[in-house]
N, C-alpha and C positions, 0 to 999 in steps of 0.2 A: 836318291841314288845315282852315284857316280857313273859316268858313261864315257867311254873313250871315244873322242871326237877329233877329226882331221879338218884342218880349214885350208884351203887351198886359195894363197893370194896373202900376200903380206905387205899390201899397201895400208892406208890410213883406217879404211874401213875394216879390212880383213884381219888386221892385228887387233883393231878394238874391240871387234866380236869376239875374236880369240879370246883376249883377256877378259871379256864379260862370261864368257863360259868357261873359262877356269875359276874366276870369281865365284861361280854358281856351284862349284864343286866337281867340276869334271875334268877327267884328264885330258888335256889338250895337247895335240900336235899341230903346229902350224908349218906350212910348206912353203918356200920360195925357191926360185931359180938362181937365185942369187947367193953364192956361197958368203960374200961379206956380210950381207944382211942376216944372215943366218946367223953367223959368228957373232955378230953386233947383238941379237936378240938373245943369244944363249949367254953370251958373258957379262956384257953391260947392261942388259934387259932395257934396252932403248931401240927405237927404230927413227933415228934422227932425220932422215930423207924425208918420212911421213908424217911424223907424230912429235914435233919438238917439245920438250921439256916435259915429258910422260914416261913413266917409268913402269914397266910391265912386269908381272907377275914372274918369280924366279923358278915356281913349279911349270909353267907354259914352257914347252921343249918346241924349238925349232929344227927343221930338216931342210937338206937342200935334194936329198933321194927322196924321189914320190913313193917309191914302193914300201920305203920303212917307215912313211908319214903316215900311209893309209892302211897297212896290213893290221887287222884284228879290231881296226875301229867299226862301232856302231851307227855312225851318222859320218858322212862327208860333206861338209859346207865349201862349195864354190864361190870364190870372192875374187876371180880373176877378169880382167877385162873382156866385155861380151865378145870381140873379135877373137879372143883367144880361148874362149870356153871349149870349142869343139876338140882343138888340138889337145888341149890338158883331159878332156873327158875322153878321149880316145886311147890315152895312154893309161887312163885309171881303169877302163874297161879291160885292158890287157891283163893287168895287174890283177883285178878282181877275177876274171877268169883261172888266173893261176892260182890264186889262193883259195878260192871257194866262197870268199865273204860276200855278202849281201847287204849293204848296209843302206841307211836311209840315204837319199839323195836331197841336198837343201843348195837352194844359191840364193846370193844377195847382190847379184850382178844387173845393172839397169842398162839394159841396150838391145837391139835387135840385130841378127847377123845379117850384114850387108849382102853376102853373096845369095843368101837362101831367103831373107827377110822373115827366118823364123824367130821366135822369141825363146828365151834361153832354156825354158823347160821342154819346148820342143827339141833344141840341139840336144840337150842333156839325153831325152829319151831315146834319140836316134843314134848317139854315140856310144851308150850305156845300154846293152840288152838288158831286158827285163829280167832275164834268167840271173843277172848278176848284180841285182838291188831291189831294194823295194819301193816305197814309193818315192814321187819327186814334188817337192815344195818349193815357194819361194818366201823371201822374207823381204818386205818391203814397207816403206812409209816415210814420214818424216824425220830423218835421223842423221844429222851431220855428225861424223865421227869426233869432232871436237867437243860437244855437247856430251856425249856418252861418255868420252873420258872424263869429263868431269862431274860424272853422274846426274846430269841435267834430265828432269822428267821427260820420258821419250816414250811414244806409243806406236806401234807397228801393227802390220797384217802378216800373217803367214797363210798362204793360200795354196791349197791343193785340191786335185780333184779327189782324192782321198783324204777323209777329213781325220782318220787315225793319224796319218803323216803330219796333217797340218796341227793336230793336238800334241804330236809329239814335238813338234818345233815350238810350240808355245809352252811346253813344259820345259825344255831345257835352257831358255832363253829367258823366261820371265824371271823378273824379281822387284824388289821395293822401287827402282826407278826406271826400269824397262818392261812397259807391260804390253804383251801380244793378243791381239785378237786373231780369231780365225775367220776364214773366208774359203768359200768352194770356188769362187771366178778367179781361176787362175788368169783366164785370158785378159779380164779388166786390169788386175792387179799388175800385171807384166807390161802391158801398155802403158798405163799410167806412170808406171816406174821409168819406162825407157822415153816417152815423147816428153815428158815434163823436162827433160833436160835440154830439149829444144827451145821452150819456152824461158828457161833459165839463161840462155845465150840472148835471147831478145830483151830479156829484162836488164841484162847486164850493158847490154849496147844503148838500150835508151838511159840507162843512168849515165853511162859513159858521153853520151849527147847533151845531157843536161835537164832531160825531160823528168818531171816530178810522180808525185804519189798518183795522181789522176791518170797519166799513162800507164803507169805501172799494173794500176788496177785493171784498166781496160785490156793490157794485154793477157795478164793473166785469166780475166773470165773469159776472154774470146779465145785465148788458147786453148782452156778446158774444153771449151766447145768443140773445138777441132779433136781433140785426143778422145772426145766421148764420141764424135762421128766416125772414127776410123775403127775405135776399139769395137763398138757396136756392130759395126760391118761385119765384123768376125764372131759375132755371138756373143761379146761381153756384155754384162749387165748395166745398163745405165746408173744404177745407184752406187755401184762400185767407184765411180768416178766424183762422187762427192764424198769419199769416204778417204782414209788415212792415204791410202795408196794414189788418190787421184789429187783432190783439191789441198789436203794436207801437205802432200809432197812438192806442189808446185809452190805452196806459200813459203816453205823453207827453202827451197832451191832457187826460187827467184828473188829472194828478198837478202839472202845470208852471202857476205864477202868470204864465206868459207867455202862456197861452190866454187868447184873449180870452172863450172860451165859460165857461171853468171861473170866471174873475172875474166874467162876468156872474150864473153862479148863486150865487156866493158874495154878491155884492151883492143878489141877491134875497133870501137868506137872511136878511140884515140890515136887511130891511125896505124897500128901495127897490122903487117900481113898477117894470113893464117899460120904461116910455116913457121913467123917470127913467135907467133903466140904460143904453137905447139911445143917449140925448142925451149922457150922461157919457162912455160908451164913444167915441164920435166914429169908431168903425170900423163894419163890418158884423159882425153876430153871426150866423154862419151857422146857428147850432144852432136859433135859433128859428123861422126858415122851415122847416128841415128837421124840427123836431119835428112841425109841423103835418102837411107831406106825408106823413111816416113813419105818422102816427098813421092818416091818411085812407085811405093804402094798405093798412095792415094790416087795418082795416076791411073793405075791399072784398074782400081777399082770405082773410079768416078767419084771420089768423096773430094769435098770441098776443103781445102786447108790452106787458105791464103796467106797467113802469118807464117806457116811452114814454107811454102813455096818462096815467101819474101826472103826469108832467112836461108834458104837454099840457093838462091839469086846472089845473095852477098859472099855465101862460102864458095859456091863451085862456080860461078859466072862472073864473079867481080864486081858485083853492082855495087855503088856507093851506098852506104848505109842510110843516109838522109833521104835519099831518092826513094831508097826501098819503104821508109816510113811514109813520105809523102803519097807515093802510089797506094799503100793500103789506105790512107784516109781518103783518098780521091774516087775510091771504087762506088760505083753505083749504090745507091741506097737501098735498103731490103729490110726485112721484118727480122727482129730479134730472134724469133722461135719459129 
């Protein structure tokens, strides 16, 4: 059954998810604030800044007018940067109040809002009143846009407190190469999605310093322990962190050169400043803002997150990366569990 779906955000992940939804037979509208990007998507069916050498479906229509993009749709998928989600959602709420539409709300953004420490589903629930929407879900898991673009086998999770909403997401996204599981632990899924970007920064830095597979495995394993500690302090199910949105997402993000967080860590280790890395990347590096939010949350809640603290010191206090690694290794011995 065809559904009208609006995808907000035309970066690499947003545009590829929009193309997948179109491929699944839906009527897809993709919104970008950039008129030149919209023109390119509608005429050349390319998105050259974010997805080189990929041709998008010619039935997918791009808009730079938000009201045109979302009016009359059954589902709105947010794939905008985490720190921009609230402002876009507030504009969406005004339009929905005007039109009377009540769509399903889904997001595939991976971050924590710095000013409030809220997860993206909390931001969306606060910005869009329940009277103007149905359920809120998150789509997350080990899923590089480049691999989905070439139809590589990909498994992700749709999580929501409303299982009907999660099953709706599963239905519209699932196909022969993109498999979607459901989960009712939206807290755990969102924390896993956001905090793994911190570990990806560290993994890239280790690679840039010349460390090998042992160091990478240590970082990923102990990083997952930190993510689980903070997530469970908010009520997340510990089992979620050994699933697709936990260990699965860490594996792909901390080992792939397609990960912008991994690339950012690698460039930092090679001597670039954070400002230089951000400028050269030309895309949002979610792990940078998330590191600050996670560090401050851990301090507030008394949760031990030494890797996060070390990466925070590198990003925000100018600590030398090799010194941060050395200090981590020289901490007092303790039990693993």
